[in-house]
Structure formats: structure tokens, C-alpha cells
N, C-alpha and C positions, 0 to 999 in steps of 0.2 A: 669172376670168382663166385663159386656157388656158396650157398648159405653154410654148409658144413665146413668148408674150407675157411670161410670168413670167421667162424666161431673158433676154429683151431688156431688161426693166426692171432685172434684176440687173446686166447688163452696163453699162447706163447709170449706175446708182448707183455701181458700182465706179469708173467714169470720173470722176463728179462728185466723190466723196470723195477718191480718190487724187490727183486734180488739185489739190485745195486744199492738199496738203502742201508744194508748192513756195512759194506765198506765205507759208505759216506758217514755212518755213525762213527766208525773207527777214526776217520779223518777229523771229525768234529771234536773228538776228545783229545786229539793229538797235542794240543797246546795247553792242556791242563784245565779246560773248562769243566765245571762240576755239574752233576746231574740236574739239580733244580733250575739253574739258569738255562740249561739247554732245553729242558722239558717246557719251560714257560714259553720260550720263543718258538719252539716247535708247534705248540698248541695254538699260539697266536696265528701262525702261518696257516695251519690247518683250518682254523675258523674262517680266515679271509677266503681261502680257496673254496671251502664248502658253501659259504654264503654266495659267492659268485656262481658256483655250480647249481645251487638251488634256484637262483634267479634265472639262469639259463633254462632250467627245467620247468620254470614257472610253478615251482612248489613252494608252499608256505614255510616260513621259518618259525618253528614251534618252540617256545621257551616259556613254560608256565610252571607254577608251583606243583600242580598235580603230576607232573612228569619228573619230579625231583628224584624219585627212587631209581628209575632206570638211568637217569643222567649221572647221579652220584656214583652208582655202582659201576657203570662203564668207565667213568672218569678215574675212579680209584683202581679197579681191577684190570682195566683195559688200556690205561695210559700212564697215570702217575706212578703207581707202585711198581709195575713191571719195568718201566723205563728207568726208575731209580737204580734198580739192580742191573739192568742191561747196560746202562751208560757206565756204571762203576766197573763192571766186568770188561767192557769194551776197551778200557784204558790198559788192560793187562793181557787180554786174550786175542789171538789172531781172528780176523774177521770171518775166515772160513769156518773156524771152530764155533764161532757165535752163530753162524748160519745153520750148522748142524744141530746145535743145541735148540734153536727155535723150531726145528722139525719135530721136537718131542712133545708139542702141545697135545696131540691126540692121546699120547701115552698117559699123560696126567688126566686128561678129560674123561677117559673111560671109567676108572675107579670112582671118580667124583660122581659121574652120571649114575653108576650103579648104586652108590650110597644114597643118592637123592631119589632113587626109584625111576630115573629117566631112561635107563637102559638095562639090558639083561646080560647075564654071564654067558659066555660061550668059550669052549676049549680053544678054538682057533684064535680067539682074541686074547686069551691068556698067553698063548704062544707068542703072539705079537708083543705083549707087554714084556715077556721074558727077553725076546730078541732086542727090543728097544733098550731095556735095562743093560743088557750086555754091551750094546753100543755106547751107552753113557759111561759104563765102567771102563771101556777102552779109552775114552777121552780122558778120564781121570788118571788112568794108569801112568806110571812114570816114564814109559817109552813112547807115549802117544804123541806128544808135541815137545818141541825143543824149548822148554821153559824151565825156569827154576822152580823149586818146590812152592814158594810163596805164590807164584802166578797160578799154579795148578789149583790152589785153594779157591780161585775165582770161578772155576767151573761149577761147583755147587751153588755159588752165589748167582751165576748167570741162569741156572736152572729155575730159580725163583720166578723169572720172567714168564716162561711158558706155563708154570704152575698158576700164576695169576690169570694168564690168558685163558687157560682151561676153566678156571673158576668162573670167569666172566661169561664164557660161552654157555656153561651149564645154568648159571643164574638167569641169563637171557631166555634159555629154553624153559626154565621153571616159571619165571615171572612174566615173560613176554616183554614187549616194549610199549604196551598200552596203545597200540594202533599206529605208532610212529614207524616210518620206514628206517632202514639202517643209516641213511645219510642224515636224516633228521635227528636220530639218536646220537650219532657220532658228533654232530655239530653241537647239540645241547651238552653232551658230555665234555667236549673240548672247551666250551665256555666255562663250565664248572671247573675244569682243570686249570684254566688260566687264572681264575679267582683264587683257587687253592694254592697254586705254586708261586704266585707273585710275592705274597708276604714272606713265604719260606725262603725264596731266593734272596730277597733283600736282607732278612734277619740273619741268614746263615752266611752271608758274605759270598754267595754263589752267583750274584747278579752279573749278567753279561751286558756290556754296552756295545752293541754291534756297530754303532756309529763312530766309536772311538778308533777301533782297529777292525778292518774288514779284510781278512786274509782267507787262505784256503779253508781253515777250520769253520769260519763263519759261513763261507759260501757253501760248504758241504752241508751244514745244518739247514740252510734255506733250501737247497736243492733236494735234500732228503725229505723235508717236510712237504714240499710241493709235490714231489713224486708220490709220496705216501698217500696224500689226499686224493690226487687225480687217479691213481691206480686203484685205490679203494672204491672210488666212485665207479670205475670201470668194472671192478669185481662185482659190485652190486648190480650193475646193468647186465653182466654176464649171467648172474643167477636168475634174473628175470627172463632172460632170453633163452638160456639153455638148461636151467635147473641147477640145484645146489650140488648134486653129485658130480656133474661135469665140471662146474666151477671149482669144486674142492680139489680137483687134480692140480690146480695151480700151486698148491702147497709143495709138491714135489719140484716143480719148476723154480719156485721162489728160492728154495734152499739149494738146489743145484746151481742156479745162476748166482746165488750169493757166494758160493765157493768159487765159481768161475770168475766173477768180478774181483774177488779178493786176490786171485792169482794175477789177473790182468792189471788191475789198478795199483795194487800194493806189493806185487811181487812175492806173495806168500807161496810157500811150498809145504807139503805135508808128508808125514811118514805113511807107510803102509797101514799102520794101526788106525790112523785117522780115516783113510779111505774105507777101511773095514768097518769102522764105527758108522760112517755115513750109510754104507750098504745095509747094515743091520737095523739102523733106525728107519730107513725107508721100508724095509721088509716088515718091520714091526708096525709102522704106521699103516701100511697096506692092509695088514691083518686086523688091526684094531678098528679102523674107521667103519662107521655104519654104511651099508649100501642097500638096505632093504626098502627104504622109502625116500621119497623126495620131501624136502621141507619147504614150507612157504617162505617167501622172501623175507618177511619180517622176523623170522626165527631161524634163519639158515646159516648165517656166517658169523665169523668173528666181527665185532664192531670195535676193534682196537686199532 
């Protein structure tokens, strides 16, 4: 296998495995588990996996007070807050629709970047925003998915997750990560997230004891967290090997395979409106995303 084919296969595998995390989230909430309990255990597993990954890479584990700003920002905007809304919406919305919603991150990111002076206006990208907005409106429309009116209200709630992811990405671009690589940043942020969510899970009654009952929901939580940490590490490796523009194409695969896995694992089916929404979002993201320059590894990808 030549180098180019190896990179293409790696990109495909990232899409395949990252895409499965959305249906696994749907399974994790199927028994009534609440967001903060799920987020706590997810972050604990991510910490364990990334510590092992760092040791294998022989990279130092950095956790010091001077790095608290990127750690806290990524913990809040890249993990805790978006996952609160995502888990809440996952209890009501099909996994395929959730995957489509996650594709909207660049649509939120562009206006934030322009507002912060990190990017510039272009008519083609405005067209991309309009197409993406049309796709989102199709999801909210009454004929998009076979849900009652109360469930459709969770579509705007789910959109808060990509809004926070977009905010995180722009703040990383604005502030940097103070010399930390993405894995070190994600590890430190996950530790902060564990500290923040433990008391909230206990005080709110959302605590989950995985040792009391370990069924499909708990197994899905563990599997999703492990896959997320490993695939994220692979994504960081791919950026370093092939560049951020090439690695960014994984977003299309992640969301496409998210819909695929939802059909295969959960037996979901969608109307023509949903498939049209997916197409419009993909076109919008294609027009919105920057392609003019490569970003250095420490500033290139989402660290959520």
C-alpha cells in the first residue's frame, strides 16, 4: 500500500469509527441516564485512554496552573456544555438527525471567526451559510422527521452543541494552547471536566453507578468514550502526517457514517426532507470551510 492510499484508508477509518459514536450516544441515554452522570464517566474514560496514549508516545502529561485558561475553556466549550445539550437532545431525536446537526459546526464557526477578526467575508461563504441554514430549517420543519411537536423542539436545543464547538475552535485559534499539543490540551481539559461534573452529578441526582447495573446503555457509554479518545488521537496524527485541510475532510465522513450507523444499528429511516437537509448542510460546509492555508497542528482541529 502506497503512502497516499494509506492516508486515504486512515481518513476513511476515522470517519467510520467516529461516526459510530452518535448511535452509541443514543443507546447510552436509552435507559434514562441523565447528562451529567454520562459526561462524568465519559471524561473519566477519555482521561484513562489519553494517559495511556501519551505514555505510548513518550510525551509528558502536562497539568499546571498556567495552562488553566485553555484547559477550562476547552472543558466547558468542547465537552461539558455541548454534551449537556447533546445528551438531552439524544433522548428525543434520531441518531441520524443528531449526526446531521453536528455537521453544522463550520456554519456557526464562520460568523464567530469574522466577529473576532479571525476570518474574512466572502460571497461564496455567505451562500454556504444560507444553504446550511436551509438544511437546518428543513430539519425543524413539520414534515422532516416523524416526531411529535415536542420532540421537534429538541432540534434547536441540539444545535447549541455545534455552537459551543464552534466557539471552542475560534477561541483556540485566538488564544492558542500555550505550546500544548491537542492531545495534551484534551487530556488537561478532560481532567478539569471530571472535577467540574462530579459534584454536579452527585448533587443533581444524575450520578450513575456503572457497577450496579452494566447493560447495553453502560456498554455503549464506555465504547463511545474509548472510540472518541482513540479516533481523536488518530485525527491528531493525521493532521501531522497529511495536514489540516486533508484531515478536515473527515467531518463529511463522520456525519455520513453517523447516519449510516444509525440505520444499521438502530433501524432508523428518514424522509426525503432529511436527506435533502443533509445534502444542503454538506454543500454549505463545503463552501464555508477555509481552504486557503494550512494550519499548524497545535491550532488546527477541534479539541472536543
